[in-house]
TORVO-303235 format. One record per residue (C-alpha): residue number from 1; residue in one letter; x, y, z. Coordinates in Angstrom, 3 decimals. Layout:
% residues N
{pos=NUM; code=A; u=X; v=Y; w=Z}
...
This chain:
% residues 445
{pos=1; code=M; u=2.073; v=-33.070; w=16.910}
{pos=2; code=I; u=5.570; v=-34.476; w=17.339}
{pos=3; code=P; u=7.756; v=-32.870; w=20.056}
{pos=4; code=A; u=10.009; v=-30.946; w=17.642}
{pos=5; code=E; u=7.002; v=-29.430; w=15.842}
{pos=6; code=F; u=5.434; v=-28.432; w=19.158}
{pos=7; code=V; u=8.648; v=-26.780; w=20.366}
{pos=8; code=N; u=9.044; v=-24.887; w=17.082}
{pos=9; code=W; u=5.410; v=-23.745; w=17.166}
{pos=10; code=F; u=5.680; v=-22.601; w=20.772}
{pos=11; code=R; u=8.875; v=-20.666; w=20.113}
{pos=12; code=Y; u=7.307; v=-19.169; w=17.003}
{pos=13; code=S; u=4.334; v=-17.982; w=19.058}
{pos=14; code=A; u=6.365; v=-16.489; w=21.891}
{pos=15; code=P; u=6.795; v=-12.993; w=20.341}
{pos=16; code=Y; u=3.030; v=-12.724; w=19.819}
{pos=17; code=I; u=2.310; v=-13.832; w=23.384}
{pos=18; code=N; u=4.626; v=-11.141; w=24.691}
{pos=19; code=A; u=3.217; v=-8.493; w=22.333}
{pos=20; code=F; u=-0.444; v=-9.175; w=23.204}
{pos=21; code=R; u=-0.130; v=-9.065; w=26.995}
{pos=22; code=G; u=-2.167; v=-6.172; w=28.379}
{pos=23; code=K; u=-3.635; v=-5.284; w=24.988}
{pos=24; code=T; u=-7.364; v=-4.757; w=24.346}
{pos=25; code=F; u=-9.119; v=-6.875; w=21.707}
{pos=26; code=V; u=-12.729; v=-6.423; w=20.616}
{pos=27; code=V; u=-14.135; v=-9.651; w=19.158}
{pos=28; code=A; u=-17.450; v=-9.442; w=17.288}
{pos=29; code=F; u=-19.522; v=-12.440; w=16.197}
{pos=30; code=G; u=-23.055; v=-13.006; w=14.972}
{pos=31; code=G; u=-25.736; v=-15.013; w=16.731}
{pos=32; code=E; u=-25.122; v=-17.737; w=14.140}
{pos=33; code=V; u=-21.975; v=-18.781; w=16.034}
{pos=34; code=V; u=-24.114; v=-19.723; w=19.039}
{pos=35; code=A; u=-27.016; v=-21.086; w=16.993}
{pos=36; code=D; u=-24.679; v=-23.454; w=15.126}
{pos=37; code=G; u=-23.073; v=-24.721; w=18.328}
{pos=38; code=K; u=-19.675; v=-23.226; w=17.453}
{pos=39; code=F; u=-19.396; v=-20.915; w=20.432}
{pos=40; code=V; u=-18.031; v=-23.672; w=22.685}
{pos=41; code=E; u=-14.854; v=-23.844; w=20.592}
{pos=42; code=L; u=-14.668; v=-20.059; w=20.566}
{pos=43; code=T; u=-14.841; v=-19.945; w=24.377}
{pos=44; code=H; u=-11.730; v=-22.144; w=24.512}
{pos=45; code=D; u=-9.792; v=-19.623; w=22.438}
{pos=46; code=I; u=-11.180; v=-16.665; w=24.393}
{pos=47; code=N; u=-10.128; v=-18.373; w=27.626}
{pos=48; code=L; u=-6.612; v=-18.873; w=26.265}
{pos=49; code=L; u=-6.322; v=-15.226; w=25.230}
{pos=50; code=A; u=-7.581; v=-14.096; w=28.635}
{pos=51; code=S; u=-5.079; v=-16.357; w=30.402}
{pos=52; code=L; u=-2.294; v=-14.704; w=28.365}
{pos=53; code=G; u=-3.253; v=-11.293; w=29.712}
{pos=54; code=V; u=-5.363; v=-10.038; w=26.790}
{pos=55; code=K; u=-8.231; v=-7.731; w=27.748}
{pos=56; code=I; u=-11.280; v=-8.935; w=25.837}
{pos=57; code=V; u=-14.519; v=-7.242; w=24.878}
{pos=58; code=L; u=-17.029; v=-9.563; w=23.196}
{pos=59; code=V; u=-19.789; v=-8.131; w=21.016}
{pos=60; code=H; u=-22.511; v=-10.547; w=19.945}
{pos=61; code=G; u=-25.255; v=-10.329; w=17.374}
{pos=62; code=A; u=-28.636; v=-12.050; w=17.578}
{pos=63; code=R; u=-30.170; v=-11.985; w=14.104}
{pos=64; code=P; u=-31.101; v=-15.707; w=13.773}
{pos=65; code=Q; u=-32.462; v=-15.809; w=17.321}
{pos=66; code=I; u=-34.591; v=-12.697; w=16.714}
{pos=67; code=E; u=-35.861; v=-13.978; w=13.363}
{pos=68; code=S; u=-36.836; v=-17.276; w=14.965}
{pos=69; code=R; u=-38.866; v=-15.579; w=17.716}
{pos=70; code=L; u=-40.535; v=-13.199; w=15.279}
{pos=71; code=H; u=-41.556; v=-16.138; w=13.109}
{pos=72; code=A; u=-42.925; v=-18.029; w=16.120}
{pos=73; code=A; u=-44.888; v=-14.941; w=17.165}
{pos=74; code=G; u=-46.294; v=-14.492; w=13.653}
{pos=75; code=L; u=-44.633; v=-11.125; w=13.198}
{pos=76; code=T; u=-43.234; v=-9.868; w=9.898}
{pos=77; code=D; u=-39.517; v=-9.139; w=9.695}
{pos=78; code=H; u=-39.014; v=-5.918; w=7.718}
{pos=79; code=Y; u=-35.592; v=-4.556; w=6.711}
{pos=80; code=V; u=-34.661; v=-1.142; w=5.359}
{pos=81; code=E; u=-31.150; v=-0.847; w=3.914}
{pos=82; code=G; u=-30.043; v=-3.846; w=5.953}
{pos=83; code=M; u=-31.564; v=-2.616; w=9.239}
{pos=84; code=R; u=-34.560; v=-4.184; w=10.942}
{pos=85; code=A; u=-37.539; v=-1.865; w=11.449}
{pos=86; code=T; u=-38.398; v=-2.212; w=15.140}
{pos=87; code=D; u=-41.848; v=-1.336; w=16.458}
{pos=88; code=L; u=-42.945; v=-2.061; w=20.034}
{pos=89; code=E; u=-44.033; v=-5.636; w=19.274}
{pos=90; code=V; u=-40.786; v=-6.421; w=17.490}
{pos=91; code=L; u=-38.780; v=-4.715; w=20.229}
{pos=92; code=Q; u=-40.310; v=-7.033; w=22.812}
{pos=93; code=Q; u=-39.177; v=-10.055; w=20.819}
{pos=94; code=V; u=-35.732; v=-8.482; w=20.308}
{pos=95; code=K; u=-35.278; v=-7.961; w=24.051}
{pos=96; code=E; u=-36.347; v=-11.507; w=24.879}
{pos=97; code=S; u=-34.128; v=-12.990; w=22.171}
{pos=98; code=I; u=-31.061; v=-11.041; w=23.221}
{pos=99; code=G; u=-31.685; v=-11.700; w=26.905}
{pos=100; code=R; u=-31.896; v=-15.458; w=26.373}
{pos=101; code=L; u=-28.887; v=-15.462; w=24.076}
{pos=102; code=R; u=-26.812; v=-13.421; w=26.491}
{pos=103; code=M; u=-27.553; v=-15.858; w=29.304}
{pos=104; code=E; u=-26.520; v=-18.748; w=27.070}
{pos=105; code=I; u=-23.242; v=-17.019; w=26.169}
{pos=106; code=E; u=-22.495; v=-16.262; w=29.821}
{pos=107; code=A; u=-23.238; v=-19.879; w=30.747}
{pos=108; code=L; u=-20.844; v=-21.184; w=28.089}
{pos=109; code=L; u=-18.147; v=-18.768; w=29.209}
{pos=110; code=S; u=-18.622; v=-20.024; w=32.774}
{pos=111; code=M; u=-17.887; v=-23.653; w=31.953}
{pos=112; code=G; u=-15.029; v=-25.193; w=33.930}
{pos=113; code=L; u=-15.119; v=-28.721; w=32.573}
{pos=114; code=A; u=-12.272; v=-30.951; w=33.680}
{pos=115; code=N; u=-9.952; v=-32.236; w=30.935}
{pos=116; code=S; u=-11.009; v=-29.417; w=28.620}
{pos=117; code=P; u=-9.444; v=-26.079; w=27.643}
{pos=118; code=M; u=-11.916; v=-24.446; w=30.058}
{pos=119; code=A; u=-10.709; v=-26.406; w=33.113}
{pos=120; code=N; u=-10.299; v=-24.028; w=36.067}
{pos=121; code=A; u=-10.950; v=-21.105; w=33.726}
{pos=122; code=G; u=-12.755; v=-18.892; w=36.209}
{pos=123; code=I; u=-13.813; v=-16.393; w=33.550}
{pos=124; code=R; u=-15.870; v=-13.544; w=34.955}
{pos=125; code=V; u=-18.243; v=-11.851; w=32.528}
{pos=126; code=A; u=-19.273; v=-8.228; w=32.977}
{pos=127; code=G; u=-22.233; v=-6.420; w=31.479}
{pos=128; code=G; u=-24.024; v=-3.162; w=31.990}
{pos=129; code=N; u=-25.560; v=-0.088; w=30.417}
{pos=130; code=F; u=-22.333; v=0.794; w=28.614}
{pos=131; code=I; u=-24.008; v=1.848; w=25.350}
{pos=132; code=T; u=-26.010; v=5.064; w=24.990}
{pos=133; code=A; u=-28.117; v=5.033; w=21.822}
{pos=134; code=K; u=-30.248; v=7.327; w=19.711}
{pos=135; code=P; u=-33.080; v=6.564; w=17.266}
{pos=136; code=M; u=-32.068; v=5.901; w=13.697}
{pos=137; code=G; u=-35.069; v=7.889; w=12.500}
{pos=138; code=V; u=-36.579; v=7.791; w=9.022}
{pos=139; code=I; u=-34.632; v=5.923; w=6.336}
{pos=140; code=S; u=-35.879; v=5.776; w=2.730}
{pos=141; code=G; u=-39.246; v=7.052; w=3.884}
{pos=142; code=V; u=-39.638; v=4.416; w=6.620}
{pos=143; code=D; u=-39.625; v=5.258; w=10.332}
{pos=144; code=L; u=-37.390; v=2.607; w=11.958}
{pos=145; code=M; u=-38.840; v=3.527; w=15.377}
{pos=146; code=Y; u=-36.872; v=1.580; w=18.005}
{pos=147; code=T; u=-33.993; v=0.764; w=15.698}
{pos=148; code=G; u=-31.113; v=2.882; w=16.875}
{pos=149; code=A; u=-27.483; v=3.861; w=16.444}
{pos=150; code=V; u=-24.711; v=4.149; w=19.015}
{pos=151; code=R; u=-24.401; v=7.648; w=20.456}
{pos=152; code=R; u=-21.746; v=7.028; w=23.098}
{pos=153; code=V; u=-19.766; v=4.203; w=24.698}
{pos=154; code=D; u=-18.874; v=4.428; w=28.371}
{pos=155; code=S; u=-15.287; v=3.438; w=27.717}
{pos=156; code=Q; u=-14.039; v=4.251; w=31.206}
{pos=157; code=A; u=-16.584; v=1.935; w=32.826}
{pos=158; code=I; u=-15.594; v=-0.829; w=30.405}
{pos=159; code=R; u=-11.884; v=-0.289; w=31.121}
{pos=160; code=N; u=-12.561; v=-0.544; w=34.848}
{pos=161; code=R; u=-14.081; v=-3.990; w=34.341}
{pos=162; code=L; u=-11.260; v=-5.059; w=32.019}
{pos=163; code=D; u=-8.659; v=-3.892; w=34.529}
{pos=164; code=A; u=-10.425; v=-6.012; w=37.136}
{pos=165; code=G; u=-9.736; v=-9.078; w=35.011}
{pos=166; code=E; u=-13.235; v=-9.470; w=33.612}
{pos=167; code=I; u=-14.382; v=-10.089; w=30.058}
{pos=168; code=V; u=-16.928; v=-7.490; w=28.968}
{pos=169; code=L; u=-19.895; v=-8.755; w=26.945}
{pos=170; code=L; u=-21.769; v=-6.173; w=24.877}
{pos=171; code=S; u=-25.190; v=-6.940; w=23.412}
{pos=172; code=P; u=-26.783; v=-5.128; w=20.442}
{pos=173; code=L; u=-29.028; v=-3.018; w=22.661}
{pos=174; code=G; u=-28.598; v=0.614; w=23.660}
{pos=175; code=Y; u=-30.300; v=2.886; w=26.134}
{pos=176; code=S; u=-31.335; v=6.509; w=25.806}
{pos=177; code=P; u=-31.085; v=9.118; w=28.599}
{pos=178; code=T; u=-34.909; v=9.035; w=28.738}
{pos=179; code=G; u=-34.981; v=5.300; w=29.449}
{pos=180; code=E; u=-35.866; v=3.992; w=25.987}
{pos=181; code=I; u=-34.285; v=0.823; w=24.601}
{pos=182; code=F; u=-33.023; v=0.641; w=21.019}
{pos=183; code=N; u=-32.216; v=-2.307; w=18.786}
{pos=184; code=L; u=-28.675; v=-1.873; w=17.418}
{pos=185; code=T; u=-26.529; v=-3.669; w=14.893}
{pos=186; code=L; u=-23.589; v=-5.831; w=15.894}
{pos=187; code=E; u=-21.181; v=-3.948; w=13.642}
{pos=188; code=D; u=-22.228; v=-0.530; w=14.988}
{pos=189; code=V; u=-21.647; v=-1.574; w=18.592}
{pos=190; code=A; u=-18.322; v=-3.263; w=17.801}
{pos=191; code=T; u=-17.029; v=-0.318; w=15.757}
{pos=192; code=H; u=-17.862; v=2.329; w=18.349}
{pos=193; code=A; u=-16.574; v=0.165; w=21.204}
{pos=194; code=A; u=-13.241; v=-0.416; w=19.469}
{pos=195; code=I; u=-12.794; v=3.277; w=18.658}
{pos=196; code=S; u=-13.838; v=4.506; w=22.122}
{pos=197; code=L; u=-11.559; v=2.019; w=23.862}
{pos=198; code=K; u=-8.696; v=2.729; w=21.451}
{pos=199; code=A; u=-8.552; v=-1.034; w=21.071}
{pos=200; code=D; u=-5.409; v=-2.664; w=19.743}
{pos=201; code=K; u=-7.477; v=-5.023; w=17.608}
{pos=202; code=L; u=-11.020; v=-5.396; w=16.345}
{pos=203; code=I; u=-11.851; v=-8.872; w=15.059}
{pos=204; code=F; u=-14.961; v=-9.666; w=13.017}
{pos=205; code=L; u=-15.921; v=-13.339; w=12.691}
{pos=206; code=M; u=-17.979; v=-13.566; w=9.518}
{pos=207; code=E; u=-19.286; v=-15.902; w=6.818}
{pos=208; code=E; u=-16.365; v=-15.311; w=4.428}
{pos=209; code=N; u=-12.683; v=-16.163; w=4.875}
{pos=210; code=G; u=-11.868; v=-12.491; w=4.450}
{pos=211; code=V; u=-11.727; v=-10.066; w=1.525}
{pos=212; code=R; u=-10.890; v=-11.428; w=-1.916}
{pos=213; code=D; u=-9.605; v=-9.746; w=-5.057}
{pos=214; code=E; u=-11.284; v=-9.863; w=-8.476}
{pos=215; code=S; u=-9.698; v=-13.276; w=-9.150}
{pos=216; code=G; u=-10.987; v=-14.769; w=-5.915}
{pos=217; code=N; u=-7.627; v=-14.730; w=-4.111}
{pos=218; code=L; u=-7.659; v=-13.954; w=-0.404}
{pos=219; code=L; u=-6.173; v=-10.545; w=0.391}
{pos=220; code=R; u=-4.205; v=-11.141; w=3.569}
{pos=221; code=E; u=-3.266; v=-7.498; w=4.092}
{pos=222; code=L; u=-5.078; v=-4.304; w=3.155}
{pos=223; code=S; u=-4.150; v=-0.657; w=3.516}
{pos=224; code=P; u=-6.969; v=1.850; w=4.111}
{pos=225; code=S; u=-6.545; v=3.239; w=0.594}
{pos=226; code=R; u=-6.850; v=-0.212; w=-0.967}
{pos=227; code=A; u=-9.859; v=-1.006; w=1.212}
{pos=228; code=Q; u=-11.520; v=2.259; w=0.164}
{pos=229; code=A; u=-11.069; v=1.355; w=-3.494}
{pos=230; code=L; u=-12.550; v=-2.113; w=-2.944}
{pos=231; code=L; u=-15.790; v=-0.654; w=-1.594}
{pos=232; code=F; u=-16.769; v=0.369; w=-5.130}
{pos=233; code=R; u=-16.734; v=-3.214; w=-6.405}
{pos=234; code=A; u=-20.159; v=-4.584; w=-7.274}
{pos=235; code=D; u=-19.258; v=-8.216; w=-6.535}
{pos=236; code=L; u=-18.542; v=-7.840; w=-2.810}
{pos=237; code=S; u=-20.356; v=-10.337; w=-0.613}
{pos=238; code=E; u=-22.950; v=-9.076; w=1.855}
{pos=239; code=D; u=-20.637; v=-9.733; w=4.807}
{pos=240; code=V; u=-17.685; v=-7.895; w=3.299}
{pos=241; code=R; u=-19.935; v=-5.015; w=2.276}
{pos=242; code=T; u=-21.104; v=-4.821; w=5.901}
{pos=243; code=Y; u=-17.830; v=-5.204; w=7.769}
{pos=244; code=L; u=-15.221; v=-3.643; w=5.485}
{pos=245; code=P; u=-16.540; v=-0.051; w=5.909}
{pos=246; code=C; u=-16.497; v=-0.597; w=9.678}
{pos=247; code=A; u=-12.923; v=-1.856; w=9.513}
{pos=248; code=L; u=-11.957; v=1.158; w=7.435}
{pos=249; code=K; u=-13.622; v=3.581; w=9.872}
{pos=250; code=C; u=-11.839; v=1.988; w=12.817}
{pos=251; code=C; u=-8.437; v=2.170; w=11.124}
{pos=252; code=K; u=-8.957; v=5.836; w=10.306}
{pos=253; code=E; u=-9.958; v=6.602; w=13.894}
{pos=254; code=G; u=-7.102; v=4.989; w=15.757}
{pos=255; code=V; u=-7.704; v=1.238; w=16.020}
{pos=256; code=N; u=-4.359; v=-0.306; w=15.150}
{pos=257; code=R; u=-5.589; v=-3.392; w=13.336}
{pos=258; code=V; u=-8.858; v=-4.909; w=12.175}
{pos=259; code=H; u=-9.117; v=-8.593; w=11.256}
{pos=260; code=L; u=-11.820; v=-10.139; w=9.079}
{pos=261; code=L; u=-11.925; v=-13.934; w=9.307}
{pos=262; code=S; u=-14.196; v=-16.918; w=8.924}
{pos=263; code=R; u=-16.390; v=-18.082; w=11.771}
{pos=264; code=Y; u=-16.332; v=-21.616; w=10.379}
{pos=265; code=V; u=-12.645; v=-22.362; w=11.029}
{pos=266; code=D; u=-12.004; v=-24.042; w=14.367}
{pos=267; code=G; u=-9.334; v=-22.031; w=16.167}
{pos=268; code=A; u=-9.654; v=-19.117; w=13.753}
{pos=269; code=L; u=-8.647; v=-16.605; w=16.444}
{pos=270; code=L; u=-5.473; v=-18.492; w=17.311}
{pos=271; code=L; u=-4.514; v=-19.112; w=13.696}
{pos=272; code=E; u=-4.981; v=-15.446; w=12.857}
{pos=273; code=L; u=-3.235; v=-14.043; w=15.896}
{pos=274; code=F; u=-0.408; v=-16.508; w=16.535}
{pos=275; code=T; u=0.788; v=-17.348; w=13.030}
{pos=276; code=H; u=2.610; v=-14.922; w=10.801}
{pos=277; code=E; u=0.528; v=-15.575; w=7.689}
{pos=278; code=G; u=-2.846; v=-15.655; w=9.491}
{pos=279; code=I; u=-5.994; v=-17.027; w=7.866}
{pos=280; code=G; u=-8.066; v=-13.918; w=7.126}
{pos=281; code=T; u=-7.688; v=-10.319; w=5.993}
{pos=282; code=L; u=-5.834; v=-7.746; w=8.085}
{pos=283; code=L; u=-6.597; v=-4.065; w=7.600}
{pos=284; code=T; u=-3.974; v=-1.766; w=9.107}
{pos=285; code=Q; u=-2.468; v=1.675; w=8.768}
{pos=286; code=D; u=0.883; v=0.365; w=9.961}
{pos=287; code=V; u=3.675; v=-0.076; w=7.434}
{pos=288; code=L; u=3.990; v=-3.839; w=7.710}
{pos=289; code=E; u=7.178; v=-4.117; w=5.706}
{pos=290; code=S; u=10.336; v=-2.042; w=5.932}
{pos=291; code=L; u=13.826; v=-2.426; w=4.517}
{pos=292; code=R; u=16.387; v=-0.690; w=6.700}
{pos=293; code=E; u=19.880; v=-0.749; w=8.124}
{pos=294; code=A; u=20.278; v=-3.369; w=10.832}
{pos=295; code=K; u=20.574; v=-2.434; w=14.494}
{pos=296; code=I; u=22.116; v=-4.327; w=17.375}
{pos=297; code=E; u=18.586; v=-5.356; w=18.428}
{pos=298; code=D; u=18.264; v=-7.275; w=15.144}
{pos=299; code=V; u=21.074; v=-9.722; w=15.929}
{pos=300; code=G; u=18.676; v=-12.298; w=17.358}
{pos=301; code=G; u=16.398; v=-12.106; w=14.317}
{pos=302; code=I; u=19.336; v=-12.411; w=11.914}
{pos=303; code=L; u=20.712; v=-15.413; w=13.786}
{pos=304; code=A; u=17.305; v=-17.097; w=13.631}
{pos=305; code=L; u=17.409; v=-16.728; w=9.836}
{pos=306; code=I; u=20.976; v=-17.855; w=9.209}
{pos=307; code=E; u=21.444; v=-20.626; w=11.790}
{pos=308; code=P; u=19.424; v=-23.279; w=9.875}
{pos=309; code=L; u=21.515; v=-22.591; w=6.755}
{pos=310; code=E; u=24.727; v=-22.692; w=8.779}
{pos=311; code=A; u=23.697; v=-26.100; w=10.123}
{pos=312; code=E; u=23.197; v=-27.323; w=6.547}
{pos=313; code=G; u=26.574; v=-25.979; w=5.519}
{pos=314; code=V; u=25.054; v=-23.471; w=3.090}
{pos=315; code=L; u=26.510; v=-20.532; w=5.037}
{pos=316; code=V; u=29.777; v=-20.175; w=6.905}
{pos=317; code=R; u=29.150; v=-20.049; w=10.644}
{pos=318; code=R; u=29.170; v=-16.638; w=12.261}
{pos=319; code=Q; u=29.627; v=-16.213; w=15.978}
{pos=320; code=R; u=27.202; v=-13.860; w=17.696}
{pos=321; code=E; u=30.085; v=-11.653; w=18.796}
{pos=322; code=R; u=31.268; v=-11.260; w=15.219}
{pos=323; code=L; u=27.773; v=-10.481; w=14.032}
{pos=324; code=E; u=27.383; v=-7.811; w=16.679}
{pos=325; code=M; u=30.682; v=-6.221; w=15.624}
{pos=326; code=E; u=29.683; v=-6.256; w=11.934}
{pos=327; code=I; u=26.028; v=-5.291; w=12.336}
{pos=328; code=D; u=26.590; v=-2.001; w=10.495}
{pos=329; code=R; u=27.316; v=-4.060; w=7.352}
{pos=330; code=F; u=23.818; v=-5.566; w=7.396}
{pos=331; code=F; u=20.403; v=-4.634; w=6.100}
{pos=332; code=V; u=17.242; v=-6.337; w=7.271}
{pos=333; code=L; u=13.790; v=-6.563; w=5.753}
{pos=334; code=E; u=11.190; v=-6.571; w=8.485}
{pos=335; code=H; u=7.589; v=-7.664; w=8.088}
{pos=336; code=D; u=5.156; v=-6.997; w=10.922}
{pos=337; code=R; u=8.076; v=-6.436; w=13.337}
{pos=338; code=R; u=9.671; v=-9.745; w=12.346}
{pos=339; code=V; u=12.980; v=-10.028; w=10.467}
{pos=340; code=I; u=12.279; v=-12.045; w=7.316}
{pos=341; code=G; u=15.391; v=-11.232; w=5.305}
{pos=342; code=C; u=18.944; v=-10.032; w=5.771}
{pos=343; code=A; u=22.039; v=-9.321; w=3.709}
{pos=344; code=A; u=25.438; v=-7.701; w=4.201}
{pos=345; code=L; u=27.940; v=-5.754; w=2.119}
{pos=346; code=Y; u=31.705; v=-5.887; w=2.841}
{pos=347; code=P; u=33.835; v=-3.395; w=0.852}
{pos=348; code=F; u=37.214; v=-4.486; w=-0.612}
{pos=349; code=D; u=38.933; v=-1.516; w=-2.324}
{pos=350; code=D; u=36.751; v=-0.846; w=-5.389}
{pos=351; code=E; u=34.688; v=-4.017; w=-4.987}
{pos=352; code=G; u=32.109; v=-5.194; w=-2.506}
{pos=353; code=E; u=31.202; v=-8.656; w=-1.285}
{pos=354; code=I; u=27.538; v=-9.492; w=-0.933}
{pos=355; code=A; u=27.222; v=-11.925; w=1.938}
{pos=356; code=C; u=24.661; v=-13.629; w=4.112}
{pos=357; code=L; u=21.711; v=-12.893; w=1.792}
{pos=358; code=V; u=19.015; v=-14.959; w=3.466}
{pos=359; code=V; u=15.222; v=-14.905; w=3.151}
{pos=360; code=H; u=12.787; v=-16.720; w=5.421}
{pos=361; code=P; u=11.331; v=-19.769; w=3.594}
{pos=362; code=E; u=7.784; v=-18.369; w=3.730}
{pos=363; code=F; u=8.838; v=-15.315; w=1.696}
{pos=364; code=R; u=11.272; v=-16.733; w=-0.846}
{pos=365; code=N; u=9.024; v=-16.200; w=-3.846}
{pos=366; code=S; u=7.791; v=-12.734; w=-2.959}
{pos=367; code=G; u=10.654; v=-10.531; w=-4.166}
{pos=368; code=V; u=12.333; v=-10.105; w=-0.765}
{pos=369; code=G; u=15.693; v=-11.291; w=-2.071}
{pos=370; code=D; u=15.511; v=-8.860; w=-4.991}
{pos=371; code=R; u=14.779; v=-5.941; w=-2.690}
{pos=372; code=L; u=17.707; v=-6.802; w=-0.442}
{pos=373; code=L; u=20.056; v=-7.206; w=-3.405}
{pos=374; code=S; u=18.898; v=-3.898; w=-4.885}
{pos=375; code=R; u=19.544; v=-2.104; w=-1.580}
{pos=376; code=L; u=23.047; v=-3.593; w=-1.329}
{pos=377; code=E; u=23.855; v=-2.550; w=-4.884}
{pos=378; code=D; u=22.664; v=0.976; w=-4.122}
{pos=379; code=R; u=24.864; v=1.049; w=-1.016}
{pos=380; code=A; u=27.813; v=-0.144; w=-3.132}
{pos=381; code=R; u=27.223; v=2.678; w=-5.624}
{pos=382; code=K; u=27.111; v=5.240; w=-2.839}
{pos=383; code=L; u=30.471; v=3.917; w=-1.629}
{pos=384; code=G; u=31.885; v=4.335; w=-5.136}
{pos=385; code=L; u=32.370; v=0.593; w=-5.702}
{pos=386; code=E; u=32.549; v=-0.574; w=-9.298}
{pos=387; code=R; u=31.719; v=-4.253; w=-8.852}
{pos=388; code=V; u=30.069; v=-6.577; w=-6.377}
{pos=389; code=F; u=30.813; v=-10.263; w=-5.979}
{pos=390; code=V; u=29.330; v=-13.176; w=-4.127}
{pos=391; code=L; u=30.549; v=-16.632; w=-3.094}
{pos=392; code=T; u=27.865; v=-19.308; w=-3.092}
{pos=393; code=T; u=27.479; v=-23.085; w=-3.115}
{pos=394; code=R; u=23.712; v=-23.361; w=-3.682}
{pos=395; code=T; u=22.238; v=-20.252; w=-5.316}
{pos=396; code=A; u=24.295; v=-19.825; w=-8.484}
{pos=397; code=H; u=21.338; v=-19.575; w=-10.850}
{pos=398; code=W; u=19.568; v=-16.987; w=-8.723}
{pos=399; code=F; u=22.529; v=-14.633; w=-9.030}
{pos=400; code=I; u=23.083; v=-15.420; w=-12.726}
{pos=401; code=E; u=19.471; v=-14.422; w=-13.411}
{pos=402; code=R; u=20.239; v=-11.066; w=-11.795}
{pos=403; code=G; u=23.225; v=-10.150; w=-13.934}
{pos=404; code=F; u=26.089; v=-11.924; w=-12.169}
{pos=405; code=A; u=28.667; v=-13.882; w=-14.180}
{pos=406; code=E; u=30.846; v=-16.722; w=-12.907}
{pos=407; code=V; u=34.541; v=-15.887; w=-12.593}
{pos=408; code=G; u=37.600; v=-17.611; w=-11.205}
{pos=409; code=I; u=39.036; v=-17.190; w=-7.741}
{pos=410; code=E; u=41.782; v=-15.025; w=-9.192}
{pos=411; code=A; u=39.176; v=-12.329; w=-9.926}
{pos=412; code=L; u=38.649; v=-11.809; w=-6.206}
{pos=413; code=P; u=40.459; v=-9.024; w=-4.345}
{pos=414; code=E; u=43.781; v=-10.289; w=-2.964}
{pos=415; code=K; u=42.622; v=-10.039; w=0.637}
{pos=416; code=K; u=39.542; v=-12.122; w=-0.153}
{pos=417; code=Q; u=41.608; v=-14.672; w=-2.077}
{pos=418; code=S; u=43.699; v=-15.252; w=1.020}
{pos=419; code=L; u=40.538; v=-16.043; w=2.979}
{pos=420; code=Y; u=39.047; v=-18.401; w=0.372}
{pos=421; code=N; u=38.051; v=-21.800; w=1.812}
{pos=422; code=F; u=39.006; v=-24.465; w=-0.730}
{pos=423; code=K; u=37.126; v=-27.161; w=1.213}
{pos=424; code=R; u=33.805; v=-25.404; w=0.568}
{pos=425; code=R; u=34.586; v=-24.925; w=-3.143}
{pos=426; code=S; u=32.258; v=-21.944; w=-3.352}
{pos=427; code=K; u=31.613; v=-20.560; w=-6.816}
{pos=428; code=V; u=32.448; v=-16.911; w=-7.427}
{pos=429; code=F; u=30.073; v=-14.566; w=-9.264}
{pos=430; code=L; u=30.784; v=-10.981; w=-10.234}
{pos=431; code=K; u=28.578; v=-8.119; w=-11.372}
{pos=432; code=K; u=29.640; v=-4.734; w=-12.724}
{pos=433; code=L; u=27.536; v=-1.944; w=-11.335}
{pos=434; code=S; u=25.883; v=0.533; w=-13.659}
{pos=435; code=Y; u=25.355; v=4.046; w=-12.364}
{pos=436; code=R; u=21.938; v=5.572; w=-12.956}
{pos=437; code=P; u=21.758; v=9.105; w=-14.333}
{pos=438; code=G; u=20.562; v=11.567; w=-11.710}
{pos=439; code=G; u=21.851; v=9.631; w=-8.743}
{pos=440; code=I; u=20.668; v=6.669; w=-6.735}
{pos=441; code=K; u=17.050; v=5.571; w=-6.963}
{pos=442; code=N; u=15.304; v=4.608; w=-3.778}
{pos=443; code=E; u=13.919; v=1.080; w=-3.812}
{pos=444; code=F; u=10.431; v=2.370; w=-2.925}
{pos=445; code=S; u=10.254; v=4.822; w=-5.821}
């Protein structure tokens, strides 16, 4: 990475670093991650998150390890509706498999290799009887015996360990008040842990890249209602059919965000958490996008949008002081607490100037500009303006496609004519506003 790219990336990541400090993340992964030798890379990312002040709960599965031991012992692996039937013989193999796997995970998290991301890591891993379980009972006529479900999570005990700077590692085993041990599923433990801890994020590392639509396109963001509708699709993969209901349950019960992403991508956690577009599917109840009047706190975000275009000469330079004074003229479109678009309206008698309409490059083909323009036109109507105009050197066709017509400088209000910069030779475009019967229509309607 060249220096400029590194600096830009680091600056880009800074808001996320600040936002994640002190937050609780539950990260769930199957035993395949360890079996395939991929957990070493994951430990590097976990170490980085921990060093940034993130409180981490890891939940591991052990299916391939258990299947391997059962096969070696000559025992039959029997599933009922996706859950392993666990008799005493199978339970013994489950306990041994999980015990060995847990020790391996703890050993990998304890690495402090020089010249590696784990150098001087000093990660402390905590475990304990945090999960109280109950028997699953009889499913489809089959007694699952020592296969169980989570009854309760000792969230306070886990928080105590997190507050002490430790990473908590939860295994898919639970204990009953009578001393019995139950075989649990990874997703059940992760879901209940995230809900009990009121975690800020639950992250499932799975076989798929995320959730896809009927055309095979990755759905980067999902609302609970959209996720609920997807559950009825017959073509969902096994992983999505397993994890999506858990994600939906968590969202409904207070977990802010649930991420579904591929376990095969090196650095998947970092790419999902520290880049705006991410690499998987995010399920959230939050309204990720909002179009609103700008506030003084938005000045920095607006400047970040317009400064590159000012440097290119596309926009006239605006001093920060001027922007602060004129902030009430601006609207911003915010996505995931980040300003991705802005625009301003300056009234001149019965006309209004549309200025500083800027959209972040990543969102220029997603209708952001249209939404901003529509909001400005609605504001102009509310002010009783009959026309809006814009001066531009680069985006003539965009405005023409939206009903603007090129006019001469003489069509500008006199005050604006006196301010016209002949060196820039900006083209002038004008649009007459039509008034909708029944008043102004909200852009969300």
